C-alpha positions in Angstrom: 0.0 0.0 0.0 2.7 2.5 0.8 4.3 1.8 -2.5 0.9 2.4 -4.2 0.6 5.8 -2.5 4.1 6.7 -3.5 3.2 5.8 -7.1 0.1 8.0 -7.0 2.0 10.9 -5.5 4.7 10.5 -8.1 2.2 10.2 -11.0 0.3 13.3 -9.8 3.5 15.2 -9.5 4.6 14.1 -12.9 1.3 15.1 -14.4 1.5 18.5 -12.7 5.0 19.0 -14.2 3.8 18.0 -17.6 0.8 20.4 -17.4 3.2 23.1 -16.3 5.5 22.4 -19.1 2.6 22.3 -21.6 1.2 25.5 -20.3 4.5 27.3 -20.2 5.3 25.9 -23.7 2.0 27.2 -25.1 2.5 30.5 -23.5 6.0 30.8 -24.8 4.9 29.8 -28.3 2.0 32.3 -28.2 4.4 35.1 -27.0 6.8 34.1 -29.8 4.1 34.2 -32.5 2.9 37.6 -31.2 6.4 38.9 -31.3 6.9 37.7 -34.8 3.5 39.1 -35.9 4.5 42.5 -34.4 7.9 42.4 -36.1 6.2 41.5 -39.4 3.7 44.4 -39.1 6.4 46.9 -38.2 8.6 45.7 -40.9 5.9 46.1 -43.5 5.0 49.6 -42.2 8.6 50.8 -42.1 9.3 49.6 -45.7 7.2 52.4 -47.2 6.4 52.3 -50.9 7.9 49.8 -53.2 9.7 51.0 -56.3 6.8 50.0 -58.6 4.2 51.9 -56.4 6.4 54.9 -56.3 6.8 54.9 -60.2 3.0 54.6 -60.5 2.4 57.6 -58.3 5.0 59.6 -60.1 3.4 58.7 -63.5 -0.1 59.8 -62.3 1.3 63.1 -61.0 3.1 63.7 -64.3 -0.1 63.1 -66.3 -2.1 65.5 -64.0 0.6 68.2 -64.2 0.7 67.9 -68.0 -3.0 68.3 -68.2 -2.9 71.5 -66.1 -0.1 73.0 -68.2 -1.8 72.2 -71.4 -5.1 73.7 -70.1 -3.3 76.8 -68.9 -1.5 77.4 -72.1 -4.8 77.7 -74.0 -5.6 80.9 -72.1 -2.1 82.5 -72.3 -2.6 84.3 -75.7 -5.9 85.8 -74.5 -4.3 86.9 -71.2 -1.3 88.4 -73.0 -3.5 90.2 -75.5 -5.6 91.7 -72.7 -2.4 92.9 -71.0 -1.1 94.5 -74.2 -4.5 96.1 -74.9 -4.6 97.7 -71.4 -1.0 98.8 -71.6 -1.6 100.5 -75.0 -4.6 102.4 -73.7 -2.6 103.5 -70.7 0.4 104.6 -72.7 -1.7 106.7 -75.2 -3.5 108.3 -72.3 -0.1 109.0 -70.7 1.2 110.8 -73.8 -2.1 112.7 -73.9 -1.5 113.9 -70.3 2.0 115.0 -71.2 0.5 117.5 -73.7 -1.8 119.0 -71.1 1.1 120.6 -69.2 3.8 120.7 -72.0 6.0 118.2 -70.3 9.7 118.8 -71.0 11.6 116.6 -73.4 14.8 115.6 -71.7 15.6 118.2 -69.1 15.2 121.5 -70.9 12.7 122.1 -73.6 8.9 121.7 -73.3 7.2 120.0 -76.2 4.4 121.6 -78.3 3.3 118.3 -79.8 3.4 114.8 -78.6 3.1 112.0 -81.1 2.5 108.2 -80.9 3.7 106.5 -84.1 2.3 103.1 -85.2 3.9 101.3 -88.2 3.3 97.9 -89.8 7.0 97.7 -90.5 7.6 97.5 -86.8 4.7 95.3 -85.6 6.1 94.5 -82.2 6.6 98.1 -81.0 5.4 101.7 -81.2 7.1 105.0 -80.7 6.5 108.1 -78.5 7.9 111.2 -80.1 7.8 115.0 -79.3 8.1 118.1 -81.4 10.0 121.0 -79.8 10.6 124.6 -81.0 7.6 124.3 -83.3 7.4 128.0 -84.1 11.1 128.6 -84.9 13.1 125.5 -85.8 11.0 122.4 -85.3 12.8 119.4 -84.1 11.5 115.8 -83.8 12.6 114.1 -80.6 12.4 110.3 -80.0 11.1 110.1 -76.4 10.5 106.4 -75.9 10.2 103.1 -77.8 7.5 100.9 -76.3 7.8 97.1 -76.9 4.5 95.1 -77.0 4.4 92.1 -74.6 6.1 89.0 -75.9 4.3 87.2 -78.8 2.0 90.2 -79.3 2.2 92.2 -82.5 0.1 94.4 -84.7 -2.5 92.3 -86.6 -1.4 91.2 -90.1 -4.9 92.1 -91.5 -5.5 95.8 -91.4 -4.0 96.6 -88.0 -4.5 100.3 -88.4 -7.9 101.6 -89.5 -8.9 105.2 -89.8 -12.5 106.3 -90.2 -13.5 109.9 -90.8 -16.3 111.9 -92.2 -14.3 113.2 -95.2 -13.1 111.4 -98.2 -11.7 108.8 -98.0 -14.2 107.7 -95.4 -12.1 104.6 -94.3 -8.5 103.7 -95.0 -6.0 101.1 -93.6 -2.6 102.9 -93.9 0.8 101.3 -93.2 1.7 104.0 -90.7 -0.3 106.4 -88.5 0.7 109.4 -86.4 -1.6 110.1 -83.4 -0.6 113.6 -82.2 -1.6 115.7 -79.2 -1.3 119.5 -79.2 -0.3 121.3 -76.0 -1.7 122.8 -73.9 -5.2 121.3 -74.3 -4.3 117.8 -75.6 -6.5 118.0 -78.7 -6.1 114.9 -80.8 -5.0 114.9 -84.5 -4.4 112.0 -86.9 -2.2 111.8 -90.0 -0.8 109.1 -92.3 1.5 108.0 -93.7 4.6 108.8 -91.6 6.8 110.5 -94.3 9.8 112.3 -93.1 11.6 114.8 -95.5 15.3 115.6 -95.6 15.8 118.2 -94.3 12.8 117.6 -92.0 9.6 119.5 -91.7 9.2 120.3 -95.4 5.7 120.7 -96.9 5.3 117.0 -97.6 6.6 115.9 -94.2 3.8 114.2 -92.3 4.8 115.9 -89.0 4.8 119.3 -90.7 1.3 118.6 -92.1 0.0 118.2 -88.6 1.4 121.5 -87.7 0.1 123.1 -90.9 -3.4 121.7 -90.3 -3.5 123.2 -86.8 -2.3 126.5 -88.3 -5.2 126.4 -90.9 -3.1 125.3 -93.8 -5.3 123.0 -95.9 -4.3 119.3 -96.0 -6.9 116.5 -96.5 -4.9 113.8 -94.8 -4.9 115.4 -91.4 -8.2 115.3 -89.4 -9.3 116.2 -85.9 -12.6 114.2 -86.2 -10.9 110.9 -87.1 -11.3 107.6 -85.3 -8.4 105.2 -85.2 -8.7 101.5 -84.4 -5.5 99.6 -83.6 -5.7 95.9 -83.7 -3.3 93.7 -81.8 -2.8 90.0 -82.4 -1.2 87.0 -80.6 1.4 85.1 -82.6 0.3 81.6 -83.5 -3.3 82.4 -82.6 -6.4 84.0 -84.2 -7.2 86.0 -81.1 -7.2 89.8 -81.5 -7.9 92.9 -79.3 -8.6 96.4 -80.4 -8.0 99.9 -79.1 -10.1 102.9 -80.2 -8.8 106.5 -80.3 -11.5 109.1 -81.0 -10.3 112.3 -82.4 -13.2 114.5 -81.5 -13.4 113.7 -77.8 -9.8 112.4 -77.3 -11.3 109.2 -75.8 -8.9 106.2 -75.7 -10.4 102.9 -74.7 -10.6 99.2 -75.4 -13.2 98.2 -78.1 -14.8 95.1 -79.6 -16.4 96.4 -82.7 -14.2 99.4 -83.4 -16.8 102.0 -82.8 -17.9 101.7 -79.1 -15.8 101.5 -76.0 -16.0 98.3 -74.1 -14.8 99.1 -70.5 
């Protein structure tokens, strides 16, 4: 009997030891699996994008950026034209204001006439000029050359159009002089832009403006003339127009060439 009890005690102790081993073994295995799982999760998170994923994202971004640039470029000619139109209106008005107080040319002599010259031969620019010493020894002074914005030029199809109530009623010259007489800034138009040598002879276009103001008959000069200047964007059909009205001296953007479109 004692031996039997000893065997029971031994078997019970052995079973407890096995249970303990099994429990500890399972617990250790579970802890190891959890640790491996955590390591696997952190490893995946820390790896970031794969090279293929990164290339796909970059390709999508490149396509979107390309579409934005293409869409923006469609509106660039219209935007540049609008800027050129506004600048032209501003500059003509500026010259007009010079004549109201006989602004000096250079640092000494006041000008009796200010002139803005437009010519098809120089479609990307126009010229601001001044006439000094008009009553004694007239002199033409180049005050400023104004460049139109990049890719903006005078239109190739009748960029300068003069309309007036005397014959010819409408003409599209190759060159136009828009002049303002000090001190009241009255507006006069003449074409073409002939210069004689020596200057200011009877057929000189600048002299004809002075003669007209001094009541010397000349049919090409008019105070009641409307001038339309048409600007164009290169490689585009878009155009913008500026209207200069001789009677009122009004300078403004226009759509149809007859009415201001503020």
